[in-house]
C-alpha positions in Angstrom: 50.4 28.2 -26.3 52.8 30.9 -24.8 56.4 30.1 -23.7 57.4 29.9 -20.0 58.0 33.3 -18.5 61.7 32.8 -17.7 62.5 31.8 -21.4 60.5 34.8 -22.6 62.7 37.1 -20.5 65.9 35.5 -21.7 65.0 36.0 -25.3 64.2 39.6 -24.7 67.7 40.2 -23.1 69.5 38.4 -25.9 67.8 40.5 -28.6 68.6 43.7 -26.7 72.2 42.7 -26.4 72.7 42.0 -30.1 71.0 45.2 -31.2 73.0 47.2 -28.7 76.3 45.7 -29.8 75.7 46.4 -33.4 74.6 50.0 -32.7 77.6 50.7 -30.5 80.0 49.4 -33.2 78.6 51.8 -35.7 78.8 54.7 -33.3 82.4 54.0 -32.3 83.5 53.7 -35.9 81.9 56.9 -36.8 83.4 58.8 -33.9 86.8 57.4 -34.7 86.5 58.4 -38.3 85.5 62.0 -37.6 88.1 62.4 -34.9 90.8 61.2 -37.2 89.8 63.8 -39.9 89.8 66.6 -37.4 93.2 65.6 -36.1 94.7 65.4 -39.6 93.4 68.9 -40.4 94.8 70.3 -37.2 98.2 68.8 -37.6 98.6 69.1 -41.3 100.7 72.3 -40.9 103.0 70.9 -38.2 106.3 69.5 -38.5 107.5 66.0 -39.3 107.8 65.1 -35.6 104.3 66.0 -35.1 103.2 63.9 -38.0 105.1 61.0 -36.6 103.3 61.4 -33.3 100.0 61.6 -35.1 100.7 58.5 -37.0 101.4 56.7 -33.7 98.2 58.0 -32.2 96.2 57.0 -35.3 97.8 53.6 -35.2 96.7 53.1 -31.6 93.2 54.4 -32.4 93.0 52.1 -35.4 94.0 49.2 -33.2 91.3 50.1 -30.5 88.6 50.7 -33.1 89.6 47.6 -35.0 89.4 45.6 -31.8 86.0 47.1 -31.0 84.9 46.4 -34.6 85.9 42.8 -34.2 84.6 42.4 -30.6 81.2 43.9 -31.0 80.1 41.9 -34.0 81.5 38.8 -32.3 79.4 39.7 -29.2 76.4 40.1 -31.5 77.1 36.7 -33.1 77.3 35.1 -29.6 74.0 36.8 -28.7 72.4 35.5 -31.9 73.6 32.0 -31.1 72.2 32.2 -27.5 68.9 33.6 -28.7 68.7 30.7 -31.2 69.4 28.2 -28.4 66.7 29.8 -26.2 64.1 29.7 -29.0 65.0 26.0 -29.6 64.6 25.4 -25.9 61.3 27.2 -25.9 60.0 25.0 -28.7 61.2 21.9 -27.0 59.5 23.0 -23.7 56.3 23.7 -25.7 56.4 20.3 -27.3 56.9 18.6 -23.9 54.0 20.5 -22.4 51.7 19.7 -25.2 52.8 16.0 -25.1 52.0 15.9 -21.4 48.6 17.5 -21.9 47.8 15.2 -24.8 48.9 12.2 -22.7 46.5 13.0 -20.0 43.3 11.0 -20.4 41.1 13.8 -19.1 40.2 16.9 -21.0 42.6 19.8 -20.3 41.8 23.5 -21.0 44.3 26.4 -20.3 42.7 29.8 -19.8 44.6 33.1 -19.3 43.7 35.6 -16.7 41.3 37.4 -19.1 39.2 34.2 -19.3 40.3 33.4 -22.9 41.2 29.9 -24.0 44.9 29.4 -24.8 45.0 25.6 -25.3 42.7 22.5 -25.5 44.2 19.0 -25.6 42.6 16.5 -27.9 40.3 15.0 -25.2 38.9 18.5 -24.5 38.5 19.1 -28.2 36.5 15.9 -28.5 34.3 16.5 -25.4 33.7 20.2 -26.2 33.2 19.8 -29.9 35.7 22.5 -30.8 39.2 22.2 -32.4 42.0 23.9 -30.6 42.4 26.5 -33.4 38.8 27.5 -33.2 38.8 27.8 -29.5 42.1 29.8 -28.9 41.4 33.3 -27.9 37.7 32.9 -27.3 36.1 33.4 -23.9 35.8 30.1 -22.0 32.0 30.7 -21.6 31.6 30.4 -25.4 32.7 26.8 -25.5 32.2 25.5 -21.9 28.4 25.7 -21.2 27.6 23.9 -18.0 24.4 23.6 -15.9 23.5 21.9 -12.6 22.0 18.6 -13.6 19.8 18.5 -10.5 18.3 22.1 -10.9 18.9 22.7 -14.6 20.3 26.1 -13.7 23.6 27.5 -15.1 26.6 26.5 -13.0 29.5 28.8 -12.1 32.7 28.3 -14.1 35.5 26.7 -12.0 38.0 29.0 -13.7 36.1 32.0 -12.4 36.3 30.5 -8.9 40.1 30.0 -9.2 40.6 33.6 -10.4 38.3 34.9 -7.6 39.7 32.7 -4.8 43.3 32.4 -6.0 43.4 28.7 -5.1 42.6 25.3 -6.6 39.0 24.4 -6.9 38.5 20.7 -6.0 36.7 18.1 -8.1 33.0 19.0 -8.7 30.4 16.5 -9.9 26.8 16.8 -10.9 27.5 19.1 -13.8 26.0 18.8 -17.3 28.0 20.0 -20.3 25.9 21.3 -23.2 27.7 20.6 -26.5 27.3 22.5 -29.8 25.4 19.7 -31.4 22.7 19.8 -28.7 23.9 16.7 -26.9 25.0 16.8 -23.3 27.4 15.0 -21.0 27.7 14.6 -17.3 31.1 15.8 -16.2 33.4 16.2 -13.1 35.9 19.0 -13.2 38.6 20.8 -11.2 40.8 23.8 -11.8 44.1 25.1 -10.5 46.1 28.4 -10.9 49.4 28.7 -12.8 51.7 31.1 -10.9 54.6 33.2 -12.3 58.0 33.8 -10.6 56.4 36.6 -8.5 53.6 34.2 -7.3 50.9 35.9 -9.3 48.3 34.0 -11.3 49.4 33.8 -14.9 46.8 31.3 -16.2 44.4 28.6 -15.1 44.4 24.9 -15.9 41.0 23.2 -15.9 40.7 19.4 -16.0 37.4 17.6 -16.6 36.2 14.2 -17.5 33.0 12.6 -19.0 31.2 10.6 -16.2 28.0 10.0 -18.1 28.6 6.2 -18.2 29.3 6.2 -14.5 26.0 8.0 -13.8 24.2 5.5 -16.1 25.7 2.6 -14.3 24.7 4.2 -10.9 21.1 4.5 -12.2 21.2 0.9 -13.5 22.5 -0.3 -10.1 19.8 1.6 -8.3 17.2 -0.1 -10.7 18.8 -3.4 -10.0 18.7 -2.8 -6.3 15.0 -2.0 -6.4 14.3 -5.0 -8.6 16.1 -7.2 -6.2 14.1 -5.8 -3.3 10.8 -6.4 -5.1 12.0 -9.9 -6.1 12.9 -10.7 -2.5 9.7 -9.4 -1.0 7.3 -10.7 -3.6 9.0 -14.1 -4.3 6.7 -17.1 -4.4 9.1 -19.0 -2.1 10.6 -18.2 1.2 13.8 -16.1 1.1 16.1 -15.1 3.9 19.6 -13.7 4.8 21.2 -15.7 7.6 24.2 -14.7 9.7 27.1 -17.1 10.1 25.7 -17.8 13.6 22.3 -18.7 12.2 20.4 -15.5 13.0 17.7 -14.5 10.6 18.9 -11.1 9.2 16.2 -10.5 6.6 13.1 -12.5 5.8 10.4 -12.1 3.2 6.6 -12.5 3.7 6.4 -15.9 2.1 8.7 -17.3 4.7 6.6 -15.7 7.4 3.5 -17.4 5.9 5.3 -20.7 5.7 6.5 -20.8 9.3 3.5 -18.9 10.9 5.7 -16.2 12.4 5.7 -12.5 11.8 8.8 -10.8 10.4 9.6 -9.2 13.8 9.3 -12.6 15.5 11.5 -14.4 13.0 14.2 -11.6 13.2 14.4 -12.3 17.0 15.1 -16.0 16.3 17.7 -18.1 14.6 17.1 -20.9 12.1 18.3 -23.3 14.8 15.3 -22.1 17.0 12.7 -23.4 14.5 14.6 -26.3 12.9 13.5 -29.8 13.7 16.0 -31.3 16.3 16.7 -34.3 14.0 17.8 -32.0 11.1 19.7 -29.4 13.1 23.2 -31.0 13.2 23.3 -31.6 9.5 22.1 -28.1 8.8 24.8 -26.5 11.1 27.6 -28.6 9.6 26.6 -27.7 6.0 26.5 -24.0 6.9 30.0 -24.3 8.5 31.3 -26.0 5.3 29.9 -23.3 3.0 31.4 -20.6 5.2 34.8 -22.2 5.1 34.6 -22.7 1.3 34.5 -26.4 1.6 31.3 -26.1 -0.4 30.1 -23.4 -2.8 26.5 -24.0 -1.8 24.3 -26.7 -0.5 20.8 -27.9 -0.9 18.8 -30.0 1.5 15.3 -31.0 2.4 14.6 -30.4 6.1 11.9 -29.8 8.6 11.0 -26.6 10.4 8.7 -26.3 13.3 5.7 -24.2 12.6 4.7 -21.6 15.1 1.7 -23.7 16.1 4.0 -26.7 16.8 3.5 -28.9 13.7 6.4 -29.9 11.4 6.7 -28.4 7.9 9.0 -29.6 5.2 11.1 -27.3 3.1 13.5 -27.6 0.2 16.5 -25.5 1.3 19.1 -23.9 -0.9 21.9 -21.9 0.7 24.7 -20.0 -0.9 27.3 -17.7 0.8 27.9 -14.0 0.2 31.6 -13.2 0.5 33.6 -10.0 0.7 36.5 -9.0 -1.6 38.9 -11.1 0.4 36.7 -14.2 0.1 35.5 -14.1 3.8 32.0 -15.3 4.3 29.6 -12.4 5.3 26.1 -14.0 5.4 24.1 -16.8 3.7 21.2 -16.4 1.3 18.5 -19.2 1.9 15.8 -20.0 -0.6 13.1 -22.0 1.3 10.4 -23.8 -0.7 7.4 -25.4 0.9 7.4 -29.1 0.0 5.3 -30.3 2.8 2.7 -31.9 0.5 5.3 -33.7 -1.6 7.2 -34.9 1.4 4.1 -36.3 2.9 3.5 -38.1 -0.3 7.1 -39.4 -0.3 6.9 -40.6 3.2 3.7 -42.3 2.5 5.2 -44.1 -0.5 7.9 -45.6 1.7 5.4 -47.5 3.8 4.6 -51.1 3.2 2.9 -52.2 0.0 -0.4 -52.5 1.7 -0.1 -49.1 3.3 1.2 -47.7 0.0 -1.8 -49.1 -1.9 -4.3 -47.7 0.7 -2.7 -44.3 0.7 -2.4 -44.5 -3.1 -6.1 -45.0 -3.5 -7.1 -42.5 -0.8 -4.9 -39.6 -1.6 -6.9 -36.4 -2.1 -4.8 -35.6 -5.2 -4.8 -37.3 -8.5 -1.8 -39.8 -8.7 -0.4 -41.3 -11.8 2.6 -43.7 -12.3 4.1 -43.1 -15.7 6.9 -45.1 -17.3 9.9 -43.9 -19.4 7.8 -44.0 -22.6 5.5 -41.5 -20.8 2.6 -44.1 -20.7 0.3 -44.3 -17.6 0.9 -47.7 -15.8 -1.2 -47.0 -12.7 -3.5 -44.5 -11.2 -5.5 -43.8 -8.1 -9.3 -43.2 -7.7 -8.9 -39.5 -7.5 -7.1 -39.4 -10.8 -9.9 -41.5 -12.3 -12.5 -39.2 -10.8 -10.8 -36.0 -12.0 -10.0 -37.2 -15.5 -13.2 -39.1 -16.1 -11.6 -42.3 -17.5 -11.9 -45.8 -16.0 -8.7 -47.3 -14.8 -8.2 -49.7 -17.8 -8.7 -46.9 -20.3 -6.5 -44.4 -18.5 -3.7 -47.0 -18.4 -3.6 -47.1 -22.1 -3.0 -43.4 -22.5 0.3 -41.4 -22.9 0.9 -38.1 -21.3 0.2 -36.2 -24.5 -3.2 -37.9 -24.8 -4.6 -35.9 -21.8 -2.1 -33.0 -21.3 -3.0 -29.9 -23.3 0.5 -29.5 -24.6 1.1 -29.3 -28.4 4.8 -29.2 -28.1 5.9 -32.8 -27.7 9.5 -31.8 -27.7 8.8 -29.8 -24.6 7.3 -32.9 -22.9 10.4 -35.0 -24.0 12.7 -32.3 -22.6 10.9 -32.3 -19.3 11.3 -36.1 -19.2 15.1 -35.8 -19.5 15.1 -33.2 -16.8 13.2 -35.5 -14.5 15.7 -38.3 -15.2 18.6 -36.0 -14.3 17.1 -34.2 -11.3 14.7 -36.8 -10.0 11.8 -34.3 -9.4 9.9 -31.5 -11.0 6.9 -29.4 -10.3 4.9 -27.1 -12.6 1.5 -26.0 -13.6 -0.2 -27.6 -16.6 -3.6 -28.3 -18.2 -5.3 -31.7 -18.4 -8.2 -32.6 -20.6 -10.8 -34.9 -19.2 -12.6 -37.6 -21.1 -15.6 -35.3 -21.5 -13.4 -32.6 -23.1 -13.3 -30.4 -20.0 -10.0 -28.8 -19.5 -8.6 -28.6 -15.9 -5.9 -26.3 -14.6 -3.7 -28.6 -12.5 -0.6 -28.3 -10.3 1.7 -31.2 -11.0 4.5 -32.5 -8.9 6.6 -35.3 -10.3 9.2 -37.5 -8.7 11.3 -40.3 -10.3 11.1 -43.5 -8.3 12.3 -47.1 -8.9 9.8 -49.9 -8.6 10.7 -53.1 -6.8 11.5 -54.7 -10.2 14.0 -51.9 -10.9 11.9 -50.0 -13.4 12.1 -46.2 -13.4 8.7 -44.6 -13.2 7.5 -41.0 -12.7 5.2 -40.7 -9.8 3.0 -37.8 -10.8 0.7 -36.0 -8.3 -1.7 -33.5 -9.8 -4.3 -31.2 -8.1 -7.1 -29.5 -9.8 -6.5 -25.7 -9.3 -9.2 -24.6 -11.7 -11.1 -23.0 -8.8 -8.0 -21.0 -7.9 -7.6 -20.0 -11.5 -11.2 -18.9 -11.6 -10.7 -16.9 -8.4 -9.4 -13.9 -10.4 -12.5 -14.1 -12.6 -14.6 -14.3 -9.5 -12.9 -11.4 -7.9 -13.5 -9.3 -11.0 -17.2 -10.5 -10.9 -17.5 -9.5 -7.2 -16.0 -6.1 -8.1 -18.9 -5.4 -10.5 -21.8 -7.4 -8.9 -23.7 -7.4 -5.6 -22.7 -10.4 -3.5 -26.1 -11.0 -2.0 -28.2 -10.9 -5.1 -25.8 -11.3 -8.1 -27.2 -8.1 -9.6 -24.9 -5.4 -11.0 -23.5 -3.1 -8.3 -23.2 0.6 -8.3 -19.8 0.5 -10.1 -21.1 -1.6 -12.9 -24.3 0.4 -13.1 -22.4 3.6 -13.5 -20.3 2.1 -16.3 -23.4 0.9 -18.2 -25.3 4.1 -17.6 -22.4 6.1 -19.1 -22.4 4.0 -22.2 -26.2 4.0 -22.5 -26.3 7.8 -22.0 -23.9 8.3 -24.9 -25.9 5.9 -27.1 -29.1 7.6 -26.2 -27.8 11.1 -27.0 -26.3 9.8 -30.3 -29.5 8.1 -31.4 -31.9 10.7 -30.2 -33.8 8.1 -28.1 -34.7 8.2 -24.4 -33.4 6.4 -21.3 -35.3 5.9 -18.0 -33.8 5.3 -14.5 -36.2 3.6 -12.0 -34.9 4.1 -8.4 -36.9 1.9 -5.9 -36.8 0.7 -2.4 -39.0 -1.5 -0.3 -41.6 0.1 2.0 -41.1 -0.7 5.7 -38.3 -3.1 4.9 -36.4 -2.1 8.1 -39.3 -3.4 10.2 -39.2 -6.8 8.5 -35.4 -6.8 8.8 -35.4 -5.8 12.5 -38.4 -8.0 13.6 -37.6 -11.2 11.7 -33.8 -10.9 11.5 -31.2 -10.1 8.8 -31.2 -13.6 7.4 -34.9 -13.3 6.5 -34.3 -9.8 5.2 -31.5 -11.1 2.9 -33.7 -13.9 1.5 -36.4 -11.4 0.9 -33.9 -9.1 -1.1 -32.8 -12.1 -3.1 -36.4 -13.0 -4.2 -37.0 -9.3 -5.0 -33.9 -9.3 -7.2 -35.1 -12.4 -9.0 -38.5 -10.8 -9.7 -36.9 -7.6 -11.0 -34.6 -9.6 -13.2 -37.5 -11.4 -14.7 -39.3 -8.1 -15.4 -36.3 -6.5 -17.2 -35.4 -7.1 -20.8 -32.0 -8.5 -21.8 -30.7 -5.1 -22.8 -31.8 -3.5 -19.5 -29.7 -3.4 -16.3 -31.0 -4.2 -12.8 -28.6 -3.1 -10.0 -28.7 -3.2 -6.2 -27.4 0.0 -4.7 -27.3 -1.3 -1.2 -29.7 -2.2 1.5 -33.2 -2.4 0.0 -32.5 0.1 -2.8 -32.5 -1.1 -6.4 -32.1 0.6 -9.8 -33.5 -0.5 -13.1 -32.0 1.2 -16.3 -34.5 1.0 -19.1 -32.9 1.9 -22.5 -34.4 2.7 -25.9 -37.8 3.7 -24.7 -40.2 6.0 -26.6 -41.2 8.1 -23.6 -42.4 8.3 -20.1 -45.3 6.0 -20.7 -42.9 3.0 -21.2 -41.2 3.8 -17.9 -44.5 4.2 -16.1 -45.7 0.9 -17.5 -42.6 -0.9 -16.2 -43.0 0.8 -12.8 -46.6 -0.4 -12.5 -45.5 -3.9 -13.3 -42.8 -3.7 -10.7 -45.3 -2.5 -8.1 -47.7 -5.4 -9.0 -45.0 -8.0 -9.0 -43.3 -6.9 -5.7 -46.5 -6.4 -3.9 -47.4 -10.1 -4.3 -46.7 -12.2 -1.2 -43.1 -13.6 -0.9 -42.6 -16.8 1.0 -39.5 -17.0 3.1 -39.1 -20.0 5.4 -42.7 -20.9 5.2 -43.6 -17.4 6.2 -45.6 -15.1 4.0 -44.1 -11.6 3.7 -45.8 -8.6 2.3 -43.9 -5.6 1.0 -44.4 -2.9 -1.6 -42.0 -0.8 -3.6 -41.8 3.0 -4.0 -40.3 4.1 -7.3 -38.7 7.3 -8.5 -38.1 7.9 -12.2 -35.8 10.2 -14.1 -35.5 10.4 -17.9 -32.6 11.1 -20.1 -32.0 13.6 -21.7 -34.6 15.9 -20.1 -33.8 15.2 -16.5 -30.0 14.8 -16.9 -27.1 13.9 -19.1 -24.8 12.0 -16.8 -25.2 9.1 -14.5 -24.8 10.9 -11.2 -27.4 13.5 -12.1 -29.9 11.0 -13.3 -29.5 8.9 -10.1 -29.8 11.9 -7.9 -33.0 13.0 -9.6 -34.5 9.5 -9.5 -33.7 9.4 -5.8 -35.5 12.8 -5.3 -38.5 11.4 -7.1 -38.4 8.3 -4.9 -38.5 10.5 -1.9 -41.6 12.2 -3.3 -43.3 8.8 -3.9 -42.7 7.9 -0.3 -44.1 11.3 0.8 -47.2 10.6 -1.3 -48.0 7.4 0.8 -45.6 4.8 -0.6 -46.4 1.9 -3.0 -46.4 4.4 -5.9 -44.1 5.8 -8.6 -43.3 9.4 -9.2 -41.4 11.2 -12.1 -38.8 13.7 -11.3 -40.0 17.3 -11.7 -38.5 20.7 -11.2 -40.6 21.0 -8.0 -38.8 17.9 -6.7 -35.5 19.5 -7.7 -36.4 22.6 -5.8 -37.5 20.5 -2.8 -34.2 18.5 -2.9 -32.2 21.8 -3.1 -34.2 23.1 -0.1 -33.4 19.9 1.9 -29.7 20.2 1.0 -29.8 23.9 2.1 -31.5 23.0 5.4 -28.9 20.2 6.0 -26.1 22.7 5.4 -27.6 25.2 7.7 -28.3 22.6 10.4 -24.5 22.1 10.7 -24.2 25.6 12.2 -27.4 25.8 14.1 -26.1 24.6 17.5 -22.9 26.6 17.3 -25.0 29.7 16.5 -27.5 29.1 19.3 -30.4 28.9 16.9 -32.2 26.0 18.7 -34.6 26.6 21.6 -36.7 24.2 23.7 -40.4 24.7 24.0 -42.3 23.0 26.7 -45.9 21.6 26.5 -47.5 21.0 29.8 -48.9 17.6 30.9 -51.9 18.1 33.2 -53.4 15.8 35.8 -57.0 15.2 34.8 -58.2 14.9 38.4 -57.2 18.4 39.3 -56.0 19.9 36.1 -52.6 20.9 37.6 -49.3 20.6 35.8 -47.5 17.4 36.6 -44.9 17.5 33.9 -44.1 18.5 30.4 -42.6 17.4 27.1 -39.6 19.3 25.7 -39.9 20.0 22.0 -37.2 21.5 19.9 -37.7 24.6 17.8 -35.3 26.2 15.3 -35.2 29.9 14.8 -33.1 30.7 11.7 -32.2 34.4 10.9 -33.3 34.2 7.3 -35.6 31.2 7.2 -37.5 32.1 10.3 -39.0 29.4 12.5 -38.4 26.0 10.8 -40.9 23.3 11.6 -39.5 20.2 13.3 -41.5 18.1 10.8 -39.3 19.8 8.1 -35.8 19.5 9.7 -35.9 16.5 12.0 -36.2 14.0 9.0 -33.3 15.7 7.3 -31.2 15.6 10.5 -31.9 11.9 10.8 -31.0 11.3 7.2 -27.7 13.2 7.6 -26.8 11.7 11.0 -26.9 15.2 12.6 -29.7 13.9 14.8 -27.2 12.5 17.3 -25.6 15.9 17.9 -29.0 17.6 18.1 -30.4 14.9 20.3 -27.5 15.3 22.8 -28.1 19.0 22.9 -31.8 18.5 23.7 -30.9 16.0 26.4 -28.5 18.5 28.2 -30.9 21.5 27.8 -33.8 19.5 29.2 -31.8 18.3 32.2 -30.5 21.8 33.0 -34.0 23.3 32.8 -35.5 20.6 35.0 -32.7 21.2 37.6 -33.6 24.9 37.6 -37.3 24.2 38.2 -36.2 21.7 40.9 -34.3 24.4 42.6 -37.4 26.6 42.4 -39.5 23.9 44.2 -41.3 22.5 41.2 -41.3 18.7 41.0 -42.0 18.4 37.3 -41.3 15.4 35.2 -39.6 16.7 32.0 -39.7 14.2 29.0 -37.7 14.5 25.8 -37.5 12.5 22.6 -34.6 10.3 21.7 -34.2 9.3 18.0 -33.9 5.7 16.9 -30.6 6.6 15.4 -29.2 7.5 18.8 -30.2 4.1 20.1 -28.0 2.6 17.3 -25.0 3.8 19.4 -26.1 2.6 22.8 -22.8 3.1 24.6 -22.5 6.7 23.3 -26.2 7.4 24.3 -25.6 6.1 27.9 -22.4 8.2 28.2 -24.2 11.3 27.0 -27.1 10.7 29.4 -24.9 10.1 32.4 -22.9 13.3 31.6 -26.1 15.3 31.2 -27.5 14.1 34.6 -24.2 14.6 36.4 -23.4 18.0 34.9 -26.9 19.4 35.6 -27.3 17.8 39.0 -31.0 17.1 38.3 -32.8 14.3 40.1 -33.0 11.5 37.5 -36.5 10.7 38.7 -37.7 14.0 37.2 -36.4 13.0 33.7 -38.2 10.9 31.1 -37.2 9.6 27.7 -39.9 9.1 25.0 -39.3 6.3 22.5 -41.3 4.9 19.5 -42.7 1.5 19.2 -40.4 0.6 16.2 -37.5 0.4 18.7 -39.1 -2.5 20.5 -39.1 -4.6 17.3 -35.4 -5.4 18.1 -35.5 -6.9 21.6 -32.1 -8.5 21.3 -30.3 -5.2 21.0 -32.7 -2.8 22.7 -33.4 -4.8 26.0 -30.1 -4.1 27.7 -29.8 -0.3 26.8 -33.4 0.3 28.0 -32.7 -1.5 31.3 -29.4 0.5 31.7 -31.4 3.8 31.2 -33.9 2.8 33.9 -31.0 1.8 36.2 -29.9 5.5 36.1 -33.4 6.5 37.5 -34.7 7.9 34.2 -38.3 6.8 33.2 -39.3 5.5 29.8 -42.4 6.5 27.9 -43.8 4.8 24.8 -44.8 7.5 22.4 -47.6 7.4 19.8 -48.9 4.1 21.3 -51.4 2.3 19.0 -49.9 3.3 15.7 -46.9 1.0 15.6 -46.3 -2.7 15.7 -45.8 -3.5 19.4 -47.1 -6.6 21.1 -48.2 -7.2 24.6 -45.2 -9.5 25.1 -42.8 -6.7 24.3 -44.6 -4.3 26.7 -44.1 -7.0 29.5 -40.4 -7.5 28.7 -39.3 -3.8 28.6 -39.2 -1.4 31.5 -41.9 1.0 30.1 -43.3 3.4 32.8 -45.8 5.3 30.8 -47.9 4.8 27.6 -48.8 7.9 25.6 -52.0 7.4 23.7 -51.6 8.7 20.1 -53.6 11.8 19.3 -55.2 10.0 16.3 -57.4 8.1 18.7 -57.9 11.0 21.2 -58.9 13.8 18.8 -62.1 12.0 17.7 -62.8 10.1 20.9 -65.7 12.3 21.8 -67.2 11.8 18.3 -66.4 8.4 17.1 -67.4 5.4 19.1 -64.7 3.2 17.7 -61.9 5.7 18.7 -63.5 5.9 22.2 -63.5 2.2 22.5 -59.8 2.0 21.4 -58.9 4.7 24.0 -60.8 2.8 26.7 -59.1 -0.5 25.7 -55.6 1.1 25.8 -56.3 2.6 29.2 -57.5 -0.7 30.6 -54.5 -2.6 29.2 -52.1 0.0 30.7 -53.7 -0.3 34.1 -53.4 -4.1 33.9 -49.7 -3.8 33.1 -49.3 -1.2 35.9 -48.3 1.6 33.6 -49.1 5.3 33.8 -51.0 7.0 31.0 -50.7 10.3 29.1 -53.2 11.2 26.4 -51.9 13.3 23.5 -53.8 15.8 21.3 -56.5 16.8 23.7 -58.2 19.8 22.1 -61.5 20.1 23.9 -62.8 20.0 27.5 -65.2 17.1 26.5 -62.2 15.0 25.5 -60.5 15.6 28.8 -63.6 14.7 30.8 -64.1 11.6 28.8 -60.5 10.5 29.3 -60.8 11.2 33.1 -64.0 9.1 33.1 -62.1 6.2 31.4 -59.3 6.4 34.1 -56.5 8.2 32.2 -54.2 10.1 34.7 -52.8 12.9 32.5 -53.2 14.6 29.2 -51.5 17.2 27.0 -52.8 19.1 24.0 -53.9 22.5 22.7 -56.8 22.5 25.2 -54.3 23.1 27.9 -51.5 24.8 26.1 -49.4 24.8 23.0 -45.7 24.2 23.3 -44.3 27.5 24.7 -40.9 29.0 25.5 -39.6 28.7 29.1 -40.8 32.1 30.2 -44.4 31.4 29.1 -44.3 28.0 30.6 -43.2 29.4 33.9 -46.1 31.8 33.8 -48.4 28.8 33.4 -46.7 27.3 36.5 -47.1 30.4 38.6 -50.8 30.8 37.5 -51.6 27.1 38.5 -49.7 27.5 41.8 -51.7 30.7 42.6 
């Protein structure tokens, strides 16, 4: 380490003085010698007087030179002494500086203005991993490698900051020091400049310390804080912070459940506000005593008033949190619900007769146990739960029925009871039959009238609660209605079965089935009957399946049977036929015989897929094909089904943009009065013109729209377009009734349907009497839900038509109950009415019934003049069909209107 600057300058001056003095002495002596020789030579020829004068001069010169010869060495000696003293002072100063730096507990590094290390104290050598001798003269960056502990990026050196700013750099934390052995420390450091006599920076002193332990403690404190918060919030007992005035400062959820208040409600109250008046004074005094340090803490049993007004008992434990000066800040309360136990204690304090009555009628098992842990009395509930008679039970010790192998633990619990007077815990009791019960036990030590100490033991069977978790797990993997596997469990088992199938080279079949026309049964007879039907279907499927197969309910009336280890498609087809036969047999529900049939789609692994999702999707596609084929059948998945499914998915995707891109158009098919064959109305029918697909048939896209719930959006568009067109014709002088279809799915949201209809009528300005809604008979099977919405529609002035009448499940009672204005005779009867006598009689019957019910009639599917004449003869008012016109665009329909008007 370099000497201080002022000492360095003094040493340099002394050295110069000594050297100069010695040199001057030599020069003067030489000059004197040579001058004396010259003088002798010059005066050697002179007289004796001159010689005398010369001798005098030489004597003076010798005196002067001798003086100088003595003085100059003396001066040099003095200079050497001063220089020695300065060097000694320098060494003393250096030792003091080193001693000070070593005495500093922090690491100290001295760096010169060139960034080179000049000194490390011992603490710095230990932290940096370098001895002072190895570090001196090296750049600071070689031994002091620091990074930002938050970002991991290199951090700027504080020495560089000092040299750049010319001022002290204050303490910096969050730095990580990388050591030569690969370890690292978290440090705080600061640096300050060392100035010379001219105020210039001569060096920089950097001080740093290891704060890794502090950071570790901070992390530990943070963990402890989080742990405390979780413990507080999730504690099984009530916990709260209470101010010195009694206000709730913080409460946990268990306390809210105990008192019936929400957290927000409790925080607006004080404990005084929900404490029973008889317990309040004692509670307040105890709180004051704890706050004044008269008590360290206190425990008490008290009553709170539940939010609904009834009393609740609690075991209260309160301790005080104090500041550094010992002043109370707030209290911590632990509140345990002991209502059940207190009720038992209060009951035990009644008279002997009352005690005996309560003893026998308590809903929990009650045992009185003596100090030898032998049962001396019991109530009926204990006898009932443990299965012993009273005399046998009173011969048993605790260890005879408690499933506890550690007798020492039982004895220890006994001593704890004697000391504290009460205990509560969970245990397991074995009944006489060997059944093990999970029980909640609450014990209190009491003294009998004769002075004997006994342990009053209340126990409650909590086996059901213990089984709740198992039941929850069962519910997570099983259908609640049928008990079959649910979709989650099916996927798990399918995944395992697929792996086994691929490994063994066998085959696996997935049978996806649903019940034909189940919705009609569910809607007509109610969901309760529907549920019972599903339960019986599930039982039949379970009987048909093998032990290694899985039967699952996917939801609604959809089931899946996973058939493993089969030889081929024939095995799957055989089971499918058995399922169809079994489920087609009548099912009795509430003394009512129900008939249903299944449709089944089958996919095979590995040929149809190698994962659960793919196999289920393909089986579902095959199911759709089975339904298309007429139901009550099974179909295997094929590539054609795959292509059909892809086409349906493509149509569904394109439907989402059809309205936005104005690809829909309404066609209108005229309804003609048979008495004069003039147009009295029309039915609005949607058409879809796609740029690449061309005109897509409604029979193709409407089922897909209903399946994907797009039908609501499409139906609302049809409603608005029909109202707007009817308004235009109304302004042109045509009084035409325009009917449009409303899907059953739209009626599932009656409020939304009514809002859309009101908006369409209002926005278009059309006369509601000119508008009609056509509904299907299946809607009338749910009179409880449909009656009100149909009457609300009629209240708006819109008329209702029952479409495709004769093909559904309507009854005359439904027709009388609902506000139906028009019956539309299905074309299946009309198209052959001029050829088949039975169809003609059916048409005649429907017309007569409608007239009796004062309903109007429209016959659909009229294709010939003879059919129209026959309908007119039978009394039908109007008809529509290809005989009059196909559905046509607006322009063509208006041409028909103009031609009829002409």
